[in-house]
Backbone bond lengths (Angstrom), bond angles and torsions (degrees), N, CA, C in turn:
res aa  C-N    CA-C-N  psi(-1)  N-CA   C-N-CA  omega(-1)  CA-C   N-CA-C  phi
1 M - - - 1.450 - - 1.511 111.32 -
2 K 1.340 118.08 129.08 1.451 121.62 -175.80 1.557 111.75 -98.94
3 N 1.276 111.75 145.94 1.487 121.43 178.23 1.516 107.94 -102.85
4 T 1.332 116.32 147.82 1.420 120.07 178.58 1.553 106.85 -102.87
5 K 1.342 116.55 122.71 1.432 124.73 175.94 1.513 106.86 -117.45
6 F 1.345 119.74 178.39 1.425 122.74 -175.56 1.517 110.40 -136.21
7 V 1.380 115.89 146.84 1.394 119.87 166.76 1.520 104.94 -119.67
8 V 1.334 118.71 158.37 1.418 122.74 -179.47 1.543 108.22 -106.80
9 K 1.378 109.83 120.16 1.513 113.99 179.18 1.476 107.14 -104.62
10 V 1.317 116.87 136.94 1.525 123.18 -174.73 1.535 108.91 -122.32
11 N 1.309 114.67 120.67 1.436 120.98 174.92 1.591 108.11 -101.78
12 R 1.313 116.20 129.13 1.402 118.97 -176.72 1.539 112.53 -100.40
13 G 1.295 115.81 4.71 1.480 122.07 -179.92 1.459 112.86 85.06
14 G 1.286 115.64 171.35 1.512 118.83 179.63 1.500 110.47 70.51
15 T 1.357 114.74 -146.66 1.464 122.01 -172.50 1.505 109.64 -99.88
16 R 1.305 121.09 0.67 1.466 125.15 -177.21 1.547 107.84 -65.81
17 A 1.366 112.47 146.14 1.460 119.29 173.62 1.481 110.91 -71.85
18 P 1.373 116.52 149.89 1.449 117.63 177.06 1.501 111.56 -65.52
19 E 1.320 116.16 151.27 1.449 122.91 177.04 1.561 110.95 -117.36
20 Y 1.228 117.69 158.82 1.492 124.33 179.62 1.477 109.93 -120.50
21 V 1.313 117.70 146.09 1.457 124.37 175.16 1.543 109.40 -67.26
22 Q 1.337 117.08 123.76 1.467 121.24 179.16 1.520 110.39 -102.48
23 R 1.319 117.80 -44.85 1.436 119.32 179.43 1.550 109.00 -138.74
24 I 1.345 115.36 144.52 1.502 120.70 178.28 1.457 112.30 -121.84
25 D 1.299 119.73 6.28 1.476 121.67 -176.42 1.539 114.18 -85.85
26 R 1.331 114.66 -5.48 1.467 118.51 178.34 1.468 112.51 -125.86
27 T 1.293 120.94 164.36 1.452 124.90 174.24 1.523 107.12 -113.13
28 P 1.302 122.85 127.75 1.473 125.39 -3.36 1.497 111.80 -73.07
29 I 1.380 117.75 168.30 1.430 122.67 178.40 1.493 107.01 -70.71
30 R 1.350 115.07 136.39 1.452 123.25 -175.90 1.555 108.03 -85.40
31 M 1.377 115.98 133.33 1.434 124.27 -178.41 1.528 109.88 -113.09
32 T 1.347 113.04 161.41 1.501 121.30 175.80 1.493 107.61 -145.06
33 A 1.317 115.69 150.01 1.512 123.00 173.65 1.514 111.29 -83.33
34 H 1.302 117.10 -16.57 1.485 121.32 -175.99 1.493 111.37 -97.02
35 R 1.301 115.37 120.28 1.490 120.82 -177.34 1.516 111.83 -64.34
36 T 1.372 116.76 -30.50 1.451 119.56 -176.24 1.513 110.53 -70.77
37 L 1.353 117.01 -21.35 1.509 120.29 174.80 1.502 114.84 -90.66
38 A 1.413 114.24 -0.01 1.512 117.15 -176.31 1.534 108.58 -67.61
39 L 1.280 116.03 151.61 1.484 124.54 172.72 1.514 110.78 -73.31
40 V 1.268 113.44 122.11 1.529 119.00 177.17 1.487 107.28 -93.90
41 M 1.352 117.04 122.25 1.476 118.53 -172.64 1.524 107.64 -135.98
42 G 1.322 115.65 171.09 1.484 122.77 173.47 1.462 108.59 -76.47
43 R 1.372 113.13 165.65 1.406 121.46 -175.19 1.512 116.55 -56.58
44 F 1.397 114.57 -44.95 1.487 118.85 -177.11 1.541 110.45 -67.01
45 T 1.283 118.11 -41.07 1.475 121.14 177.25 1.503 111.94 -63.74
46 A 1.331 117.39 -40.27 1.423 123.91 -179.15 1.548 109.56 -67.23
47 E 1.303 117.16 -40.92 1.510 120.86 179.29 1.520 107.68 -66.41
48 D 1.348 119.89 -41.99 1.462 119.32 177.27 1.511 112.07 -62.99
49 T 1.320 117.90 -37.69 1.480 121.06 176.41 1.514 111.96 -63.43
50 V 1.316 116.50 -43.34 1.491 120.07 177.20 1.514 108.74 -59.52
51 K 1.315 120.19 -43.78 1.454 121.20 -176.77 1.530 110.74 -66.21
52 S 1.350 117.16 -36.89 1.490 121.06 -178.28 1.488 112.31 -70.54
53 I 1.316 121.20 -27.89 1.503 120.90 -175.35 1.496 113.49 -108.62
54 Q 1.331 116.43 6.95 1.513 119.68 179.41 1.474 110.17 -75.00
55 N 1.310 117.72 124.56 1.498 122.97 171.43 1.507 107.47 -152.31
56 S 1.286 116.01 -169.68 1.476 119.67 -173.18 1.478 113.32 -70.40
57 R 1.377 118.80 -30.26 1.425 122.81 -177.89 1.552 116.68 -89.65
58 R 1.328 113.79 -21.24 1.416 115.77 -179.34 1.579 112.40 -114.90
59 V 1.250 114.49 141.10 1.437 122.52 -179.20 1.545 108.63 -121.02
60 P 1.358 116.53 90.92 1.470 118.87 177.45 1.506 115.11 -80.00
61 E 1.310 118.52 149.33 1.478 123.74 173.79 1.527 110.26 -145.71
62 L 1.335 115.68 150.65 1.412 124.23 176.68 1.484 111.19 -81.21
63 V 1.322 119.89 128.76 1.402 121.81 175.59 1.555 109.89 -118.77
64 P 1.386 116.60 115.90 1.451 117.64 -179.16 1.522 113.70 -69.83
65 V 1.353 115.06 143.36 1.419 121.99 -179.64 1.562 108.15 -132.28
66 Q 1.270 117.90 130.62 1.505 121.91 178.09 1.541 108.32 -84.18
67 V 1.297 119.35 123.73 1.461 125.33 -179.37 1.536 108.86 -122.25
């Protein structure tokens, strides 16, 4: 049986590659370009992360991952 977890993908606009949240325990939140290094978290934690990094230049979205 597989569980669904989430990673937070962030697009900064323009031609930059999307980034993923790697760590949330420090300020500022640490990002990575490698999805395999992204922090896999539960839905509520991922939603809180999305709310905390949302601004005019960043467009975060939840990406489901089967674990």
